[in-house]
C-alpha positions in Angstrom: 4.2 31.6 -22.3 4.7 34.6 -20.0 7.5 34.2 -17.5 9.2 36.4 -14.9 13.0 36.3 -15.0 14.8 36.3 -11.6 18.3 37.2 -10.5 20.4 34.1 -9.8 24.0 33.0 -8.9 26.2 32.9 -12.0 26.1 29.8 -14.1 28.5 29.5 -17.0 26.6 26.6 -18.7 23.0 26.5 -19.5 21.1 24.3 -17.0 17.5 23.3 -16.1 16.3 22.8 -12.6 13.1 21.0 -11.7 11.5 22.1 -8.4 8.1 22.0 -6.6 7.6 18.5 -8.1 4.2 16.9 -7.6 2.4 14.1 -9.3 0.7 16.4 -11.8 3.1 19.4 -12.1 6.6 20.7 -11.7 8.3 24.0 -11.9 11.1 24.1 -14.5 13.8 26.8 -14.2 16.1 27.8 -17.0 19.4 28.9 -15.4 22.1 30.7 -17.4 24.7 33.3 -16.4 22.9 35.4 -13.7 19.4 34.6 -14.9 16.7 32.2 -13.7 13.6 31.8 -15.7 10.9 29.6 -14.1 7.8 28.1 -15.7 5.3 25.4 -14.8 4.6 22.2 -16.6 1.2 20.6 -15.8 -0.3 17.2 -16.7 -4.1 17.3 -16.5 -4.6 13.6 -15.7 -1.4 11.8 -14.7 -3.2 8.7 -13.6 -4.8 8.2 -17.1 -1.5 8.9 -18.7 0.2 6.3 -16.5 -2.5 3.7 -17.2 -2.1 4.3 -21.0 1.6 3.8 -20.6 1.1 0.5 -18.7 -1.1 -0.8 -21.5 1.7 -0.2 -23.9 4.3 -1.8 -21.7 2.3 -4.9 -21.1 2.3 -5.6 -24.8 6.1 -5.9 -24.7 8.7 -7.5 -22.4 7.1 -6.6 -19.1 4.0 -8.6 -20.2 6.0 -11.8 -19.8 6.2 -11.3 -16.0 3.3 -11.8 -13.6 4.7 -9.0 -11.5 4.0 -6.5 -14.2 0.4 -7.4 -14.5 0.1 -7.4 -10.7 1.7 -4.0 -10.5 -0.7 -2.6 -13.1 -3.8 -4.0 -11.4 -2.6 -2.7 -8.0 -2.0 0.8 -9.4 -5.6 1.0 -10.7 -6.9 -0.3 -7.4 -5.0 2.3 -5.5 -6.2 5.0 -7.9 -9.8 3.6 -8.0 -9.6 3.9 -11.7 -10.1 1.5 -14.7 -11.3 -1.3 -12.4 -12.9 -3.6 -15.0 -9.7 -3.7 -17.0 -7.7 -3.9 -13.8 -9.6 -7.1 -13.0 -8.5 -8.7 -16.2 -4.9 -7.7 -15.5 -5.2 -9.3 -12.0 -6.6 -12.5 -13.5 -3.8 -12.5 -16.0 -1.2 -12.2 -13.2 -2.8 -15.3 -11.6 -3.6 -17.5 -14.6 -1.6 -16.5 -17.8 -0.2 -19.8 -19.0 3.5 -20.1 -18.3 3.6 -16.8 -16.5 0.8 -16.3 -14.0 1.1 -17.2 -10.3 -1.7 -17.7 -7.8 0.1 -16.2 -4.8 -1.0 -14.0 -2.0 -0.2 -10.8 -3.8 -2.1 -11.6 -7.0 -5.1 -13.2 -5.3 -5.5 -10.4 -2.7 -5.3 -7.8 -5.5 -8.0 -9.6 -7.4 -10.1 -9.9 -4.3 -9.8 -6.2 -3.5 -10.8 -5.2 -7.1 -13.8 -7.5 -6.9 -14.8 -5.8 -3.7 -14.5 -2.4 -5.3 -16.8 -3.7 -8.1 -19.4 -4.7 -5.5 -18.9 -8.4 -6.3 -18.8 -9.2 -2.6 -19.2 -13.0 -2.5 -16.5 -13.5 -5.2 -14.2 -11.1 -3.4 -14.6 -13.0 -0.1 -13.9 -16.3 -1.8 -10.7 -15.1 -3.5 -9.5 -13.4 -0.4 -10.0 -16.6 1.6 -7.8 -18.4 -1.0 -5.2 -15.7 -0.7 -5.1 -16.0 3.1 -4.7 -19.8 2.8 -2.0 -19.6 0.1 1.3 -21.2 1.2 2.9 -18.1 -0.3 1.3 -15.8 2.3 3.8 -14.4 4.7 3.1 -13.3 8.3 3.8 -9.7 7.2 1.4 -9.9 4.2 -1.4 -11.2 6.3 -0.7 -8.6 9.0 -0.8 -5.8 6.5 -4.1 -7.0 5.1 -5.5 -6.9 8.7 -4.2 -3.3 9.0 -6.0 -2.4 5.8 -9.3 -3.7 7.2 -8.7 -1.6 10.4 -8.2 1.4 8.2 -11.5 0.6 6.4 -13.4 0.6 9.7 -13.8 -3.2 9.8 -12.4 -4.1 13.3 -14.2 -7.5 13.6 -13.0 -8.6 10.2 -9.5 -7.4 11.0 -9.4 -9.3 14.3 -10.4 -12.5 12.4 -7.5 -12.0 10.0 -5.0 -11.4 12.9 -6.3 -14.6 14.6 -5.8 -16.5 11.4 -2.2 -15.2 11.3 -1.7 -16.5 14.8 -2.9 -19.9 13.9 -0.5 -20.0 11.0 2.6 -18.4 12.4 2.3 -18.7 16.2 4.4 -16.8 18.7 6.0 -14.1 16.5 6.3 -10.4 16.8 4.0 -9.4 13.9 1.4 -11.9 15.1 1.3 -10.3 18.6 1.2 -6.8 17.2 -1.7 -7.7 15.0 -3.6 -9.3 17.8 -3.0 -6.3 20.0 -4.4 -4.0 17.4 -7.3 -6.3 16.6 -8.4 -6.8 20.2 -7.9 -3.1 20.9 -10.1 -2.1 17.9 -13.0 -4.2 19.3 -12.6 -2.8 22.8 -11.0 -5.9 24.5 -8.2 -3.9 26.0 -7.2 -6.7 28.4 -6.4 -9.2 25.6 -4.8 -6.4 23.6 -2.5 -5.5 26.5 -1.4 -9.1 26.8 -0.3 -9.3 23.2 1.1 -5.7 23.2 3.4 -6.7 26.1 4.5 -9.9 24.3 5.1 -8.0 21.1 7.2 -5.4 23.1 9.5 -8.2 24.3 10.0 -9.3 20.7 10.3 -5.9 19.0 13.1 -5.9 16.5 14.2 -2.3 16.8 14.0 0.9 18.9 11.3 2.5 16.7 8.9 -0.5 17.2 9.8 -0.7 20.9 8.9 2.9 21.4 5.6 2.5 19.5 4.7 -0.6 21.5 5.7 1.1 24.8 3.3 3.8 24.0 0.6 1.3 23.0 1.0 -0.5 26.4 0.6 2.8 28.3 -2.5 3.6 26.4 -4.1 0.2 26.9 -3.4 0.3 30.6 -5.3 3.7 30.6 -8.3 2.0 28.8 -7.6 3.7 25.5 -7.6 2.3 22.0 -4.0 1.9 20.8 -5.1 2.4 17.2 -6.6 5.8 17.8 -4.5 8.7 16.4 -3.4 11.4 18.9 
């Protein structure tokens, strides 16, 4: 390894400093006396390494918790890697005897993996079960609607936000979701109504500011979801 030593503040004891840290690399600097010697460590495929590590972990104590199988399946989904095995992990999180739980998190993860695998009808059926699950919270349903918006599916997102309204009624995340959903399909009048209701219920200054901006944009006939 070829390195280029640098002048550094005096250090009596040998130390190592990790800088420029990214998912696949980091700079390591050896520090001693008035010398700093940096070098780079690189991992060619960190996702594959992490998936291999999860396989090992799931054979041990973490494999006795549905959360571990769910987390492993969700990681593969986010990375768009190892999806067939991720589907078996998602199914294990749901149905492993004595451990699995069919809740919103596990069902929605399975549905999204099925979607990635182009098993559209199965994905829709499992996602419908997730949305009807008694474990589904107002925030989980809202976040799923936001995901659909990000995927360019405004009509589907609005339907999810409307379902959230039927389940949880007059609450802040419900009105935020309906405002976003109606805005995404171009119904700015309905979006404005819900944005103003959400503004009155906003839990903190950050959300009040965001909703104030949304109300202004909707009054100007602009989509509140569009980035500036």
